[in-house]
C-alpha positions as CSV (number, residue, x, y, z in Angstrom):
1,M,21.1,25.6,-5.7
2,D,19.0,28.0,-3.8
3,D,20.5,27.9,0.0
4,S,17.0,28.4,1.5
5,R,15.7,25.2,-0.2
6,P,17.1,22.6,2.3
7,L,15.9,24.8,5.1
8,I,12.3,24.9,3.5
9,V,12.0,21.3,2.8
10,L,13.4,20.6,6.4
11,A,10.4,22.8,7.8
12,W,7.7,21.1,5.9
13,V,9.2,17.7,6.8
14,A,9.6,18.6,10.5
15,G,5.9,20.1,10.5
16,Y,4.6,16.9,9.1
17,L,6.4,14.8,11.7
18,A,5.1,17.1,14.4
19,M,1.5,16.7,13.2
20,C,1.8,13.0,13.4
21,I,3.0,13.1,17.2
22,G,0.1,15.4,18.0
23,V,-2.5,13.2,16.2
24,G,-1.0,10.5,18.3
25,L,-1.5,12.2,21.4
26,W,-5.0,13.1,20.5
27,A,-5.9,9.5,19.5
28,L,-4.5,8.3,22.9
29,R,-7.4,9.5,24.8
30,R,-10.0,7.6,22.4
31,T,-8.2,4.2,22.1
32,T,-9.6,2.2,25.2
33,S,-10.2,-1.0,23.5
34,T,-8.9,-3.4,21.1
35,R,-11.9,-2.6,18.7
36,D,-10.5,1.1,18.8
37,F,-6.8,0.0,18.3
38,F,-7.6,-2.1,15.4
39,M,-10.9,-1.0,14.1
40,A,-11.1,2.7,14.9
41,G,-14.3,1.9,16.9
42,R,-16.1,1.3,13.4
43,D,-16.9,4.9,13.6
44,L,-15.4,6.7,10.5
45,G,-17.0,9.1,8.3
46,I,-16.9,9.3,4.5
47,L,-14.0,11.7,4.0
48,V,-11.9,9.8,6.6
49,T,-12.6,6.5,5.2
50,G,-12.1,7.5,1.7
51,L,-8.8,9.4,1.8
52,A,-7.7,6.4,4.5
53,V,-8.3,3.9,1.7
54,F,-6.7,5.7,-0.9
55,S,-3.7,7.1,0.8
56,S,-2.7,3.6,2.4
57,T,-2.5,2.4,-1.5
58,M,-0.3,5.0,-2.7
59,S,3.0,4.1,-0.7
60,G,6.4,5.3,-1.3
61,F,6.5,3.0,-4.2
62,G,3.9,5.5,-5.9
63,F,6.0,8.6,-5.2
64,V,9.5,7.4,-5.8
65,G,9.3,4.0,-7.7
66,G,6.4,5.0,-9.9
67,P,8.0,7.6,-11.7
68,G,11.3,5.5,-11.9
69,L,9.0,2.9,-13.7
70,V,7.9,5.4,-16.4
71,Y,11.6,6.7,-16.8
72,R,12.6,3.3,-17.6
73,M,9.7,1.5,-19.1
74,G,7.4,4.4,-20.7
75,L,3.7,4.1,-20.2
76,S,3.8,0.4,-19.2
77,S,3.1,1.2,-15.5
78,A,0.0,3.1,-16.5
79,W,-1.6,-0.1,-16.3
80,M,-0.7,-0.2,-12.7
81,T,-1.7,3.2,-11.8
82,V,-4.1,5.0,-14.3
83,I,-6.5,2.0,-14.0
84,A,-6.4,1.9,-10.1
85,P,-10.0,3.6,-9.9
86,L,-11.2,0.6,-11.6
87,G,-9.6,-1.4,-8.8
88,F,-11.3,0.8,-6.0
89,C,-14.7,0.0,-7.8
90,C,-13.9,-3.7,-7.8
91,V,-13.2,-3.7,-4.1
92,F,-16.1,-1.7,-3.0
93,Y,-18.6,-3.7,-5.4
94,L,-17.3,-6.9,-4.1
95,L,-16.6,-6.3,-0.6
96,A,-17.7,-2.9,1.2
97,K,-21.1,-3.8,2.3
98,R,-20.6,-7.4,3.3
99,L,-17.4,-6.9,5.0
100,R,-18.8,-4.0,6.9
101,M,-22.0,-6.3,8.2
102,V,-20.0,-9.3,9.1
103,A,-17.6,-7.0,11.1
104,E,-20.6,-5.8,13.2
105,L,-22.6,-9.3,13.2
106,R,-19.6,-11.0,14.6
107,E,-17.8,-8.1,16.6
108,S,-14.7,-8.8,14.0
109,I,-11.6,-6.7,14.6
110,S,-9.3,-7.9,11.9
111,L,-9.5,-9.4,8.5
112,P,-8.8,-13.0,9.6
113,D,-11.7,-12.6,11.9
114,A,-14.1,-12.3,9.2
115,V,-12.4,-14.8,7.0
116,A,-12.9,-17.3,10.2
117,A,-16.6,-16.2,10.3
118,R,-17.4,-16.9,6.7
119,Y,-15.9,-20.3,6.5
120,N,-16.3,-21.2,10.0
121,S,-12.6,-22.4,10.0
122,E,-10.0,-21.5,12.5
123,R,-7.2,-22.8,9.9
124,A,-8.5,-20.5,7.5
125,R,-8.0,-17.7,10.2
126,L,-4.5,-18.9,10.8
127,L,-3.5,-19.2,7.3
128,T,-4.9,-15.7,6.3
129,A,-2.8,-14.3,9.5
130,I,0.3,-15.8,8.2
131,A,-0.1,-14.6,4.8
132,I,-0.6,-11.1,6.2
133,L,2.1,-11.3,8.5
134,L,4.9,-12.4,5.9
135,G,3.7,-9.5,3.5
136,V,3.9,-7.0,6.1
137,V,7.6,-7.8,7.0
138,G,8.8,-7.0,3.8
139,Y,6.5,-4.0,3.0
140,L,7.1,-2.6,6.4
141,G,10.9,-3.0,6.2
142,T,10.8,-1.2,2.9
143,Q,8.8,1.8,4.0
144,I,11.0,2.2,6.9
145,L,14.2,2.0,4.9
146,A,12.6,4.7,2.5
147,M,11.5,7.1,5.2
148,A,15.2,6.8,6.7
149,T,16.5,7.5,3.3
150,V,14.7,10.3,2.4
151,L,15.2,11.9,6.1
152,R,19.0,11.5,5.5
153,D,18.8,13.3,2.1
154,V,16.9,16.1,3.8
155,L,19.1,16.5,6.9
156,N,22.3,16.2,5.1
157,N,21.5,19.0,2.6
158,V,21.5,21.4,5.6
159,S,24.5,23.0,6.1
160,F,24.6,23.4,10.0
161,I,23.5,19.7,10.6
162,P,26.4,17.4,10.7
163,D,26.4,14.3,8.5
164,V,23.5,11.9,9.8
165,S,23.8,8.1,9.4
166,L,21.2,6.1,7.8
167,I,20.7,4.1,11.2
168,T,20.1,7.5,13.0
169,C,17.6,8.5,10.5
170,M,15.9,5.1,10.6
171,A,15.9,5.5,14.6
172,I,14.1,8.9,14.1
173,A,11.6,7.7,11.5
174,C,10.9,4.5,13.6
175,A,10.3,6.7,16.7
176,V,7.9,9.0,15.0
177,L,5.9,6.1,13.6
178,V,5.9,3.9,16.4
179,F,4.8,6.7,18.6
180,Y,1.6,7.5,16.9
181,C,0.8,4.1,16.0
182,V,1.2,2.7,19.6
183,T,-0.6,5.6,21.3
184,G,-3.7,5.7,18.8
185,G,-3.6,2.5,17.0
186,I,-5.4,2.5,13.6
187,L,-7.5,5.5,14.8
188,A,-4.5,7.7,14.6
189,S,-3.4,6.1,11.4
190,V,-6.7,6.9,9.6
191,Y,-6.7,10.6,11.0
192,T,-3.1,11.2,9.9
193,D,-4.2,9.5,6.5
194,L,-6.9,12.4,6.3
195,V,-4.1,14.7,6.2
196,Q,-1.4,12.6,4.3
197,G,-4.3,12.1,1.7
198,A,-4.7,15.9,1.2
199,I,-1.0,16.6,1.0
200,M,-0.6,14.0,-1.6
201,I,-3.2,15.3,-3.7
202,V,-2.0,18.7,-3.7
203,A,1.6,17.7,-4.3
204,A,0.8,15.6,-7.2
205,I,-1.5,18.4,-8.8
206,F,1.4,20.9,-8.2
207,V,4.1,18.6,-9.7
208,F,2.1,17.7,-12.8
209,F,2.1,21.5,-13.9
210,A,5.7,21.9,-12.8
211,A,6.8,18.7,-14.9
212,I,5.0,19.8,-18.2
213,T,6.3,23.3,-18.0
214,A,10.0,21.9,-17.3
215,V,10.2,20.7,-20.8
216,D,10.5,22.9,-23.9
217,G,7.1,22.6,-25.7
218,G,5.2,21.1,-22.7
219,L,3.1,18.1,-23.3
220,A,3.6,18.2,-26.9
221,G,7.3,18.6,-26.5
222,I,7.4,15.6,-24.1
223,A,5.2,13.4,-26.5
224,T,7.4,14.4,-29.5
225,T,10.9,14.0,-27.8
226,L,9.7,10.5,-26.6
227,L,8.2,9.4,-29.9
228,E,11.6,10.3,-31.6
229,D,13.8,8.6,-29.3
230,D,11.7,5.4,-28.7
231,P,8.2,4.9,-30.0
232,E,7.4,2.2,-27.9
233,S,7.8,4.1,-24.9
234,I,4.9,6.4,-25.6
235,S,2.7,3.6,-26.9
236,P,-0.1,2.5,-24.7
237,W,1.7,-0.7,-23.7
238,G,5.2,1.0,-23.1
239,T,8.4,-1.0,-23.5
240,L,7.1,-3.8,-21.4
241,G,4.8,-5.1,-24.1
242,M,1.0,-5.8,-24.2
243,I,1.2,-9.2,-22.3
244,G,3.3,-7.9,-19.6
245,A,1.1,-4.9,-19.2
246,L,-2.2,-6.7,-19.3
247,S,-0.8,-9.0,-16.5
248,W,-0.2,-5.9,-14.3
249,F,-3.7,-4.6,-15.1
250,V,-5.1,-8.0,-13.9
251,V,-3.1,-8.0,-10.8
252,F,-3.8,-4.1,-9.9
253,V,-7.4,-4.1,-10.7
254,L,-8.7,-7.4,-9.3
255,G,-5.7,-7.8,-7.0
256,M,-6.7,-4.7,-4.9
257,A,-9.6,-6.7,-3.6
258,G,-7.0,-8.8,-1.9
259,Q,-5.0,-5.9,-0.3
260,P,-5.4,-6.3,3.5
261,H,-4.5,-2.7,4.4
262,V,-7.1,-1.5,1.8
263,I,-10.1,-3.8,2.5
264,T,-9.6,-3.8,6.4
265,K,-10.8,-0.1,6.4
266,L,-14.0,-1.0,4.8
267,M,-15.0,-2.5,8.0
268,M,-14.2,0.7,9.9
269,N,-17.0,3.4,8.4
270,K,-19.7,4.4,10.6
271,R,-22.8,3.0,8.4
272,V,-23.0,0.4,5.7
273,E,-24.7,2.8,3.2
274,D,-21.6,5.1,3.1
275,A,-19.4,2.8,0.8
276,R,-21.4,4.4,-2.2
277,R,-20.2,8.1,-1.1
278,T,-16.8,6.7,0.0
279,L,-15.7,5.0,-3.3
280,P,-15.5,8.6,-5.3
281,V,-13.3,10.0,-2.8
282,S,-10.8,7.0,-3.0
283,A,-10.9,6.7,-6.7
284,A,-10.6,10.3,-7.4
285,G,-7.6,10.8,-4.7
286,Y,-5.7,7.9,-6.2
287,A,-6.3,9.3,-10.0
288,L,-5.1,12.6,-8.9
289,C,-2.1,11.2,-7.5
290,S,-1.2,9.2,-10.5
291,L,-0.6,12.6,-12.2
292,L,2.6,12.8,-10.2
293,W,3.5,9.2,-11.0
294,L,3.3,9.7,-14.9
295,S,4.4,13.4,-15.1
296,I,7.8,13.1,-13.4
297,G,8.9,10.0,-15.4
298,L,7.8,11.3,-18.7
299,A,9.2,14.8,-18.1
300,M,12.7,13.6,-16.7
301,R,13.0,11.0,-19.5
302,A,12.3,14.1,-22.0
303,L,14.7,16.4,-20.3
304,V,17.4,14.0,-20.3
305,I,16.8,13.3,-24.2
306,Q,16.9,17.0,-24.7
307,G,19.9,17.6,-22.8
308,G,18.3,19.4,-20.1
309,H,19.4,17.1,-17.4
310,P,22.2,14.6,-16.9
311,E,21.6,11.0,-17.3
312,L,20.2,9.6,-14.2
313,A,22.3,7.0,-12.1
314,G,19.1,5.0,-11.8
315,P,15.4,5.2,-12.6
316,D,14.4,5.6,-8.8
317,E,16.4,9.2,-9.1
318,A,13.7,10.7,-11.3
319,A,11.4,12.1,-8.6
320,P,14.5,13.3,-6.5
321,Q,16.4,14.8,-9.3
322,F,13.2,16.6,-10.5
323,L,12.6,18.0,-7.1
324,Q,15.9,19.0,-6.5
325,F,16.8,20.8,-10.0
326,H,13.4,21.7,-11.7
327,A,11.0,22.4,-8.8
328,G,10.7,25.6,-6.7
329,P,11.7,25.2,-3.1
330,M,8.2,25.5,-1.7
331,L,7.1,23.0,-4.0
332,A,9.9,20.5,-3.2
333,G,8.8,21.0,0.6
334,V,5.1,20.1,-0.3
335,V,6.4,17.1,-2.4
336,F,8.8,15.8,0.2
337,A,6.2,16.1,3.0
338,G,3.9,14.2,0.5
339,L,6.3,11.5,0.2
340,F,6.5,11.0,3.9
341,A,2.9,10.9,3.9
342,A,2.7,8.3,1.1
343,I,5.4,6.1,3.1
344,M,4.0,6.5,6.5
345,S,0.1,5.8,5.7
346,T,1.2,2.7,4.4
347,A,3.6,1.8,7.0
348,D,1.0,2.6,9.9
349,S,-1.4,0.4,8.1
350,F,1.0,-2.7,7.9
351,L,1.9,-2.1,11.6
352,N,-1.5,-2.4,12.5
353,L,-2.0,-5.3,10.4
354,G,1.0,-7.1,11.7
355,A,0.2,-6.5,15.4
356,A,-3.2,-8.0,14.9
357,A,-2.0,-11.0,13.3
358,V,0.4,-11.7,16.0
359,V,-1.7,-10.8,19.3
360,H,-5.4,-11.5,18.1
361,D,-5.4,-13.8,15.0
362,I,-2.9,-16.4,15.6
363,P,-3.4,-17.0,19.4
364,R,-7.2,-17.4,18.5
365,A,-6.4,-19.9,15.7
366,L,-4.0,-21.7,17.8
367,T,-5.8,-21.7,21.3
368,G,-9.2,-20.8,20.7
369,R,-8.8,-17.4,22.5
370,S,-7.2,-14.1,22.5
371,L,-4.3,-13.0,24.7
372,S,-5.3,-11.5,28.1
373,N,-4.9,-7.5,28.4
374,E,-4.9,-7.5,24.3
375,L,-4.5,-3.7,24.1
376,F,-1.2,-3.8,25.9
377,W,0.1,-6.6,23.9
378,A,-1.2,-5.0,20.8
379,R,1.0,-1.8,21.5
380,V,3.9,-4.1,22.6
381,A,3.9,-6.0,19.2
382,T,3.6,-2.6,17.3
383,V,7.0,-1.6,18.8
384,L,8.6,-5.1,18.1
385,L,7.5,-5.2,14.5
386,A,8.9,-1.8,13.8
387,V,12.0,-2.8,15.2
388,G,12.1,-6.2,13.9
389,S,11.4,-4.9,10.4
390,A,14.1,-2.1,10.4
391,V,16.6,-4.7,11.7
392,F,15.8,-7.2,8.9
393,V,15.9,-4.2,6.4
394,L,19.4,-3.2,7.6
395,Y,20.9,-6.9,7.4
396,S,18.6,-8.1,4.3
397,R,18.7,-5.2,1.7
398,Q,20.1,-7.4,-0.9
399,D,17.3,-9.6,-0.8
400,L,14.8,-7.2,-0.1
401,V,13.4,-6.9,-3.7
402,A,13.0,-10.5,-3.9
403,L,11.0,-10.6,-0.7
404,L,9.0,-7.8,-1.8
405,G,8.2,-9.6,-5.2
406,A,7.4,-12.6,-3.2
407,F,5.3,-11.3,-0.3
408,G,4.1,-8.1,-1.8
409,W,1.1,-6.9,-3.8
410,G,1.0,-10.2,-5.8
411,T,1.0,-12.5,-2.7
412,F,-1.7,-10.5,-1.3
413,A,-3.7,-10.7,-4.4
414,A,-3.2,-14.5,-5.0
415,A,-3.8,-15.2,-1.3
416,L,-6.8,-13.0,-0.5
417,V,-8.6,-12.3,-3.9
418,P,-10.0,-16.0,-4.0
419,T,-10.5,-16.2,-0.1
420,V,-11.9,-12.9,0.3
421,A,-13.2,-11.2,-2.7
422,I,-14.5,-14.4,-4.2
423,G,-15.5,-16.4,-1.1
424,F,-17.6,-13.6,0.5
425,N,-19.7,-13.5,-2.8
426,W,-19.9,-17.2,-3.5
427,K,-21.7,-19.6,-1.1
428,R,-20.2,-22.7,-2.8
429,A,-16.5,-21.7,-1.9
430,T,-15.1,-24.1,0.8
431,A,-12.7,-23.6,3.5
432,T,-10.3,-26.2,2.0
433,A,-10.3,-24.5,-1.2
434,A,-9.5,-21.2,0.4
435,N,-6.7,-22.7,2.7
436,V,-5.2,-24.3,-0.7
437,A,-5.4,-20.9,-2.3
438,I,-3.6,-19.1,0.5
439,V,-0.8,-21.7,0.8
440,T,-0.5,-22.1,-3.1
441,S,-0.1,-18.3,-3.5
442,L,3.0,-18.3,-0.8
443,V,4.7,-21.1,-2.3
444,V,4.5,-19.7,-5.9
445,N,5.2,-16.2,-5.3
446,F,8.2,-17.4,-3.0
447,G,9.5,-20.0,-5.4
448,I,9.6,-17.8,-8.4
449,E,11.1,-15.1,-6.7
450,L,13.8,-17.1,-4.8
451,L,14.6,-19.5,-7.6
452,G,14.9,-16.5,-10.0
453,I,12.4,-18.1,-12.5
454,A,12.0,-15.9,-15.4
455,V,8.1,-15.6,-16.6
456,P,8.1,-15.3,-20.3
457,Y,6.7,-12.0,-22.0
458,G,7.3,-9.9,-19.1
459,I,4.2,-11.6,-17.2
460,N,3.9,-10.7,-13.6
461,A,4.8,-13.3,-11.2
462,G,1.8,-12.4,-9.3
463,F,-0.6,-12.8,-11.9
464,V,0.9,-16.4,-12.4
465,A,0.0,-17.0,-8.7
466,L,-3.3,-15.3,-8.9
467,L,-4.3,-17.7,-11.9
468,L,-3.3,-20.7,-10.2
469,S,-5.0,-20.1,-6.9
470,L,-8.0,-18.9,-8.3
471,T,-8.1,-22.3,-10.6
472,L,-7.6,-24.2,-7.6
473,F,-10.1,-22.3,-5.4
474,F,-12.9,-22.9,-8.0
475,G,-11.9,-26.2,-8.6
476,I,-11.7,-27.6,-5.2
477,S,-15.0,-26.0,-4.4
478,L,-16.8,-27.3,-7.1
479,V,-15.7,-30.9,-6.5
480,S,-16.5,-30.6,-2.4
481,P,-19.8,-30.9,-0.9
482,P,-21.4,-27.5,-0.6
483,P,-20.5,-25.9,2.9
484,R,-22.9,-25.0,5.5
485,L,-23.1,-21.6,6.4
486,D,-24.0,-20.0,9.5
487,P,-27.6,-18.3,9.2
488,D,-26.0,-14.6,9.7
489,I,-23.4,-15.0,7.1
490,E,-25.7,-16.5,4.7
491,G,-28.0,-13.8,5.3
492,V,-25.2,-11.2,4.5
493,M,-24.4,-12.9,1.4
494,D,-27.9,-13.1,0.2
495,L,-28.0,-9.4,0.1
């Protein structure tokens, strides 16, 4: 290995972390209220909002787990990532205008605020906040662990730096993450997302070309090699099969309209009409990042089959091994910075969501008022959530996958697609139906994962929960008396 490679990678990572600290200091002077801390003052432009929406969706899973899925299952996970622009279209069509207008009319500073206004129900606010908080703990812990793991690999490859433990790297990662989240709140988050999104796009494009040139024969060579080894891997459904792949399609297209770290950002743009120009930025950014997801997984599988690379110890080694042995040092540095960007853009969003649930939404639902000095307590909650998630992940790593399956993307989709995506477009939806849908999603996802229930045909557990919660949501709403909507909410829904 080139001796300069570790230093180049370290320089890129250190530069990125220093940029995050600088943005936090800049945002500190502009964050003077809870609206600034949680909603960025509802003053974001088209480019910032568009890149923030997409970059908070593409987490460390997309840069590490995505290529691993392709390596193990072929093109099955294309039904998660290539179709993601359709998910963004679904999000913007269903929610962009209405969420932004409700946020302005009711001075909402969180998604549960908007849900409470729509259903005129504090119980709906409480359950929405609980669902968000439960999902945040698992997701946030994973992102912190991913940051620490990558940072340890970067530092331990530099010859003059002594071996660094995972706990030390976790402390460093948490310190940087907490600093710019505490100082600038969501304002710091979205402006670092601007840089993070740009880094991810550049990294994905360069990696795509590096991947196809690393295999003999390029794209044709990759396709021929995989076809001869396992025709199913290169088929449209991959090795998962049609039913399983289509369940991913539903969960990741329709389910995107239930991801709080995505839809909350729709409440932050400067003008309602900006949504139509923001959508292409988000959709195009994610589509370009999908190049990395697919190209590394397919290229590494082909390289292993051709004998150009040893068999991997595990699928998640696909991206790190490619960067270590088949990418130039500058490209490896850019991609490692992109990996940190992907992880941190999701982690800071979840920190902000969790803090809002703890200090704003749950107290308002239980006592009818927010905490006094809410901005101070929001910053305290941000620190406690980061530390608590780091401790949780250290002592619960064996259960982490199950928790992520229960309270990750599928749980958010099953809980919030009926409540928010459908509820903000259908006047007949009732608060009782929304509450039942949220509780059902938590029980079904948690039950399937913890009890180890095997869903046949590779069907995603989140799909089962989403189907059940939607059925109950529509059924209960139709048999209940029509709800009375506040005039301003009804006016928004008439648009």
